[in-house]
C-alpha positions as CSV (number, residue, x, y, z in Angstrom):
1,M,0.0,0.0,0.0
2,Y,3.0,2.2,-0.4
3,R,4.4,3.9,-3.4
4,R,6.3,1.4,-5.6
5,I,9.9,1.8,-4.3
6,P,12.8,-0.6,-3.8
7,A,12.2,-3.1,-1.1
8,C,15.1,-1.8,1.0
9,L,13.2,1.5,1.3
10,A,9.8,0.2,2.0
11,P,9.8,-1.3,5.5
12,L,6.0,-1.2,5.6
13,G,5.2,-2.6,2.2
14,L,3.1,-0.3,0.0
15,L,0.7,0.8,2.7
16,C,1.0,4.6,2.8
17,L,2.6,6.1,-0.2
18,V,1.1,7.4,-3.5
19,A,1.4,4.9,-6.3
20,A,4.3,5.6,-8.7
21,S,3.3,6.3,-12.3
22,E,5.5,3.6,-13.7
23,P,7.6,0.8,-12.4
24,P,11.4,1.3,-12.1
25,A,13.0,1.3,-15.5
26,T,16.2,-0.4,-16.4
27,G,19.2,1.3,-18.1
28,A,18.7,4.6,-16.3
29,S,21.5,7.1,-16.4
30,S,24.1,6.8,-13.7
31,S,24.3,10.5,-13.2
32,G,24.4,11.3,-9.5
33,A,25.2,7.8,-8.4
34,S,27.4,7.6,-5.4
35,A,30.9,6.1,-5.6
36,S,30.0,4.0,-2.6
37,A,26.9,2.5,-4.3
38,A,28.5,-0.9,-4.3
39,S,29.4,-0.8,-0.6
40,G,26.0,-1.9,0.6
41,D,24.6,1.5,1.8
42,V,22.4,2.0,-1.3
43,V,18.8,2.6,-0.1
44,A,17.1,3.4,-3.4
45,R,17.7,2.4,-7.0
46,R,16.3,3.0,-10.4
47,G,18.3,1.1,-13.0
48,D,21.9,2.4,-12.7
49,L,20.8,5.4,-10.7
50,T,21.2,5.0,-6.9
51,L,20.9,6.9,-3.7
52,T,23.0,6.0,-0.7
53,V,22.6,6.7,3.0
54,A,25.0,9.6,2.7
55,D,23.0,11.0,-0.3
56,V,19.8,10.9,1.7
57,R,21.3,12.5,4.8
58,A,22.7,15.3,2.6
59,M,19.3,15.9,1.1
60,L,17.7,16.1,4.5
61,D,20.4,18.5,5.7
62,H,19.6,20.8,2.8
63,A,15.9,20.5,2.9
64,D,13.8,23.2,4.5
65,P,12.8,22.5,8.1
66,A,9.2,21.6,7.4
67,T,10.1,19.2,4.7
68,R,12.8,17.6,6.8
69,A,10.4,17.3,9.8
70,R,7.8,15.6,7.6
71,A,10.4,13.2,6.2
72,E,11.7,12.3,9.6
73,A,8.3,11.8,11.1
74,S,7.8,8.2,10.0
75,P,9.4,5.5,7.8
76,S,6.6,6.0,5.2
77,A,7.2,9.8,5.0
78,L,11.0,9.2,4.6
79,A,10.3,6.7,1.9
80,A,8.1,9.2,0.0
81,F,10.8,11.9,0.3
82,V,13.5,9.6,-1.1
83,H,11.2,8.3,-3.8
84,D,10.5,11.8,-5.0
85,K,14.2,12.8,-4.9
86,L,15.1,9.7,-7.0
87,V,12.4,10.7,-9.5
88,D,13.9,14.2,-9.7
89,R,17.3,12.8,-10.3
90,S,16.0,10.4,-13.0
91,L,14.3,13.2,-14.9
92,L,17.4,15.4,-14.5
93,A,19.7,12.6,-15.9
94,E,17.3,12.1,-18.8
95,A,17.2,15.9,-19.5
96,E,21.0,16.2,-19.4
97,A,21.4,13.2,-21.7
98,K,19.3,14.9,-24.2
99,G,21.3,18.2,-23.9
100,W,18.3,20.0,-22.5
101,D,20.6,22.1,-20.2
102,K,22.4,23.4,-23.4
103,K,19.3,25.0,-24.9
104,P,19.8,28.9,-25.0
105,D,16.6,29.7,-23.1
106,I,17.4,27.1,-20.4
107,V,21.0,28.4,-20.1
108,E,19.5,31.9,-19.4
109,R,17.1,30.6,-16.8
110,I,20.0,28.7,-15.1
111,K,21.9,32.0,-14.9
112,E,18.9,33.7,-13.4
113,A,18.5,30.9,-10.9
114,K,22.2,31.2,-10.0
115,D,21.9,35.0,-9.6
116,A,18.9,34.5,-7.4
117,V,20.7,32.1,-5.1
118,I,23.7,34.5,-4.8
119,L,21.4,37.4,-4.1
120,Q,19.3,35.5,-1.5
121,T,22.3,34.1,0.4
122,Y,24.2,37.4,0.3
123,A,21.2,39.4,1.5
124,A,20.7,36.9,4.3
125,S,24.4,37.3,5.3
126,L,23.7,41.1,5.9
127,V,21.7,40.2,9.0
128,P,23.9,38.5,11.6
129,P,22.2,35.5,13.2
130,D,21.1,35.8,16.8
131,P,21.3,32.4,18.6
132,N,19.0,33.8,21.3
133,F,16.2,34.7,18.8
134,P,13.4,34.1,19.1
135,P,12.6,34.1,22.8
136,D,10.4,31.3,24.1
137,S,7.6,33.7,24.7
138,A,7.5,34.6,21.0
139,V,7.5,30.9,20.0
140,T,4.7,30.1,22.4
141,Q,2.6,33.1,21.2
142,T,3.1,32.1,17.5
143,Y,2.0,28.6,18.3
144,E,-1.1,29.7,20.1
145,V,-2.1,32.1,17.3
146,N,-1.4,29.5,14.5
147,K,-2.4,26.3,16.3
148,A,-5.0,25.4,13.6
149,R,-2.2,25.4,11.1
150,F,-0.2,22.8,13.0
151,M,-2.9,20.1,12.9
152,V,-1.8,16.4,12.7
153,P,-4.2,14.5,10.4
154,R,-6.1,11.5,11.7
155,Q,-3.8,8.5,12.2
156,Y,-4.5,4.8,12.0
157,H,-2.6,1.9,13.5
158,L,-2.8,-0.6,10.7
159,T,-1.8,-4.2,10.2
160,Q,-2.0,-6.1,7.0
161,I,-1.8,-9.3,5.0
162,V,-0.2,-8.9,1.6
163,I,-0.3,-11.3,-1.4
164,L,2.2,-9.9,-3.9
165,V,1.4,-9.9,-7.6
166,P,4.0,-8.8,-10.3
167,P,2.8,-5.8,-12.4
168,D,3.0,-8.0,-15.5
169,A,1.3,-11.0,-14.0
170,K,-1.1,-12.9,-16.2
171,P,-4.9,-12.7,-15.3
172,D,-5.0,-16.3,-13.9
173,V,-2.0,-15.6,-11.7
174,A,-3.6,-12.4,-10.4
175,E,-6.9,-14.2,-9.8
176,A,-5.2,-16.9,-7.8
177,A,-3.6,-14.3,-5.6
178,R,-6.9,-12.5,-5.1
179,R,-8.6,-15.8,-4.1
180,K,-5.8,-16.5,-1.6
181,A,-6.1,-13.0,-0.1
182,A,-9.9,-13.5,0.1
183,D,-9.5,-16.8,1.9
184,L,-7.1,-15.3,4.4
185,R,-9.5,-12.5,5.0
186,A,-12.3,-15.0,5.7
187,Q,-10.0,-16.8,8.1
188,A,-9.2,-13.6,9.9
189,L,-12.9,-12.8,10.4
190,R,-13.6,-16.1,12.2
191,P,-14.3,-16.0,15.9
192,K,-11.0,-16.0,18.0
193,A,-8.9,-15.8,14.8
194,D,-5.4,-14.5,15.3
195,F,-4.8,-11.9,12.5
196,A,-1.1,-11.4,13.6
197,A,-0.5,-15.2,13.3
198,L,-2.1,-15.3,9.9
199,A,0.0,-12.4,8.7
200,K,3.2,-13.7,10.1
201,K,2.6,-17.1,8.3
202,N,1.1,-16.0,5.0
203,S,1.8,-12.3,4.3
204,Q,4.4,-11.8,1.5
205,D,5.5,-8.4,2.6
206,V,8.6,-9.4,4.5
207,A,9.0,-6.3,6.6
208,T,5.5,-6.3,8.1
209,A,4.9,-10.1,8.1
210,E,7.7,-10.7,10.6
211,K,5.8,-8.3,12.9
212,G,2.5,-10.0,12.5
213,G,1.6,-7.6,9.7
214,D,1.9,-4.5,11.9
215,A,2.5,-1.4,9.8
216,G,2.5,1.0,12.8
217,W,0.8,4.3,13.0
218,V,0.1,5.9,9.6
219,R,-1.2,9.4,8.9
220,E,-4.4,9.5,6.9
221,D,-2.9,11.9,4.3
222,T,-0.1,9.4,3.4
223,L,-2.5,6.6,2.5
224,L,-3.3,5.6,-1.0
225,P,-6.8,6.9,-1.9
226,Q,-8.3,3.4,-2.0
227,V,-6.8,2.5,1.4
228,R,-8.0,5.8,2.9
229,A,-11.5,5.2,1.6
230,A,-11.5,1.6,2.9
231,V,-10.5,2.4,6.5
232,A,-12.4,5.7,6.8
233,N,-15.6,4.1,8.0
234,L,-14.0,1.3,10.0
235,N,-13.9,1.2,13.8
236,E,-11.0,-0.3,15.8
237,N,-10.5,-3.9,14.9
238,G,-12.4,-3.4,11.6
239,T,-11.1,-5.2,8.5
240,T,-11.2,-4.0,4.9
241,E,-12.3,-6.0,1.9
242,V,-9.5,-7.4,-0.2
243,L,-7.9,-4.3,-1.8
244,R,-6.1,-4.4,-5.2
245,L,-3.1,-2.1,-4.9
246,P,-0.1,-1.6,-7.2
247,D,2.0,-4.4,-5.6
248,G,-0.8,-6.9,-5.1
249,F,-3.7,-7.7,-2.8
250,H,-4.0,-6.4,0.7
251,V,-6.3,-7.1,3.6
252,V,-6.0,-4.3,6.2
253,R,-7.1,-4.2,9.8
254,V,-7.4,-1.1,11.9
255,L,-5.9,-1.6,15.3
256,G,-6.4,1.9,16.6
257,I,-7.4,5.4,15.6
258,K,-6.1,8.8,16.7
259,P,-8.4,11.8,15.7
260,A,-6.9,14.8,14.0
261,A,-5.4,17.2,16.7
262,P,-3.0,20.1,17.0
263,A,0.6,18.9,17.0
264,P,2.3,19.4,20.3
265,L,4.4,22.6,20.6
266,D,7.6,20.7,21.0
267,D,6.9,18.9,17.7
268,V,6.6,22.1,15.7
269,R,9.0,24.3,17.7
270,P,11.8,24.0,15.1
271,Q,9.4,25.1,12.3
272,I,8.3,28.1,14.3
273,I,11.8,29.1,15.2
274,Q,12.9,28.9,11.6
275,A,9.9,30.9,10.4
276,L,10.5,33.6,13.0
277,R,14.2,33.8,12.2
278,Q,13.4,34.1,8.5
279,A,10.9,36.9,9.2
280,R,13.7,38.6,11.2
281,V,16.1,38.3,8.3
282,Q,13.6,39.6,5.8
283,Q,13.0,42.7,8.0
284,G,16.7,43.2,8.4
285,I,17.2,43.0,4.6
286,R,14.4,45.6,4.0
287,T,16.0,47.9,6.5
288,Y,19.4,47.5,4.9
289,I,18.0,48.2,1.4
290,D,16.1,51.2,2.6
291,G,19.4,52.6,4.0
292,M,21.3,51.8,0.8
293,L,18.8,53.6,-1.3
294,K,18.6,56.5,1.0
295,A,22.4,56.9,0.8
296,E,22.3,56.7,-3.0
297,P,18.9,56.8,-4.6
298,I,18.1,55.1,-7.9
299,Q,17.8,57.7,-10.8
300,L,15.0,56.6,-13.1
301,N,12.7,58.5,-15.5
302,E,9.6,56.4,-16.0
303,I,8.3,58.2,-19.1
304,D,11.7,58.2,-20.8
305,L,12.2,54.5,-19.9
306,A,8.9,53.5,-21.4
307,Q,9.5,55.4,-24.6
308,K,13.0,54.0,-25.2
309,V,12.0,50.4,-24.4
310,K,8.8,50.9,-26.4
311,V,6.4,49.7,-23.7
312,R,2.8,50.1,-24.7
313,P,0.7,52.5,-22.6
């Protein structure tokens, strides 16, 4: 029930992520592949293109705080983050192989992007960081005023039985897998049935099967649409029908439900601090520019400019 990603990056099967638009392709460009890819620390692969533990850590270090916090919140969110980064690198490698980065208009836009990075980072350097900013009182006040923006969606504690089906499986193979999943569901619904024992013995998703199918707590907004719809009206210990997902057939049971609620202040404190520090920097930059222009104003004749550049009135 997760997005289709390499097995090493999907500890909870395919339970939570959005389905990929296509299965991994072979023969992808090796652009961006780490030199240590063969050392066993590869965590995601698409053809010859790989991401290592070091790659992922570097990506998280350079991500904005909100994105990093989401990625570090759960295994499924981290898998989604890495999946998307690998998709980006795949597209980038494909574009470079076709010489896309050499097109004149693209070269100009790359220059503009480079200039923007220089301007943004230089402007930020004009405001010395203050390790004591913001004070706790400002963080608390910001949290209270914006509490509704820090809502954690409903969460489900899910367990599952998975019967895998290859994407190119023949109809009779897929039907046999569906019947097997349906039979396991029927067994799970019998009085005194042990869902965990059934999952441990029969589920083909190795990571969850060894834990009795337990996929842990999963945020509602990370579930595939068909899974979200299936569990939305279930109570605790409710079981879905057999669900056909990209990797095969799933039977999902809801072990627990946490309603949507504001995230605790400690969970969002880093985001608030970062936002307040960014606001401080922006105010400092505006003050610096105002002083710069006061010392030496820009000389500009709007009418003359429009006539010479031939701007329509």
